[in-house]
C-alpha positions as CSV (number, residue, x, y, z in Angstrom):
1,M,89.1,110.9,115.8
2,S,90.7,107.4,114.1
3,D,90.7,104.0,115.4
4,C,94.8,103.2,115.5
5,V,96.1,100.1,114.4
6,T,99.9,99.1,116.4
7,V,102.0,98.3,113.2
8,R,105.1,95.8,114.0
9,L,108.5,96.9,112.1
10,I,110.9,94.5,110.6
11,G,114.4,95.0,109.7
12,G,116.7,98.5,109.7
13,P,117.1,100.5,113.0
14,C,113.7,100.7,114.3
15,D,113.8,96.7,114.3
16,G,111.0,94.9,116.9
17,G,109.5,98.4,117.2
18,T,105.9,99.7,117.0
19,L,104.1,102.5,115.5
20,E,100.4,103.7,116.1
21,V,98.9,104.5,112.9
22,P,95.6,105.7,111.9
23,A,93.3,102.9,110.8
24,D,92.0,105.2,107.9
25,E,95.6,104.7,106.5
26,M,95.3,100.5,106.3
27,Q,93.5,100.9,103.8
28,D,96.1,101.4,101.0
29,P,97.0,98.5,99.4
30,E,100.4,98.7,100.0
31,P,100.9,100.8,103.5
32,G,103.4,102.1,104.9
33,Y,105.6,105.5,105.8
34,D,108.1,107.1,105.5
35,F,109.4,108.8,108.8
36,V,112.5,110.2,111.4
37,P,113.4,107.9,113.9
38,E,113.2,109.5,117.4
39,D,116.7,108.3,118.5
40,G,117.8,109.1,114.8
41,S,119.1,105.4,114.8
42,G,122.6,106.1,112.9
43,A,120.4,108.0,110.1
44,P,123.0,109.3,107.3
45,E,122.8,112.9,107.3
46,E,121.8,113.4,103.9
47,L,118.8,110.5,104.4
48,P,117.5,111.4,108.0
49,R,114.3,109.3,107.1
50,V,113.5,105.7,107.1
51,A,110.8,103.9,105.3
52,Y,108.7,101.0,105.7
53,Y,106.6,99.5,104.5
54,A,104.2,96.4,104.3
55,R,104.7,93.6,101.8
56,P,102.1,93.5,98.7
57,G,100.0,89.8,99.6
58,E,100.9,90.3,103.5
59,A,99.6,91.1,106.8
60,P,98.7,95.0,106.0
61,H,99.6,95.7,110.0
62,V,103.5,94.1,109.7
63,W,105.8,96.4,107.8
64,Y,109.2,95.9,106.5
65,W,112.5,98.2,106.4
66,R,113.0,99.8,102.9
67,G,116.4,101.8,103.5
68,W,117.3,105.5,104.4
69,T,115.0,108.1,102.9
70,C,115.2,112.0,102.7
């Protein structure tokens, strides 16, 4: 099992939250995920997932809100 890294989520419905991510996932040049927030946090019915990604050239363990997605 991989070690995990805690990433900080900035902006959007999960602002200030954290997410545990497998360390090997952090090797991507622009790591990030889209996922369904635990509480749904105002998600539009047609776009239930949030997208958070690191910014190129910035800390890979800080992910920024990119919007809703399906």
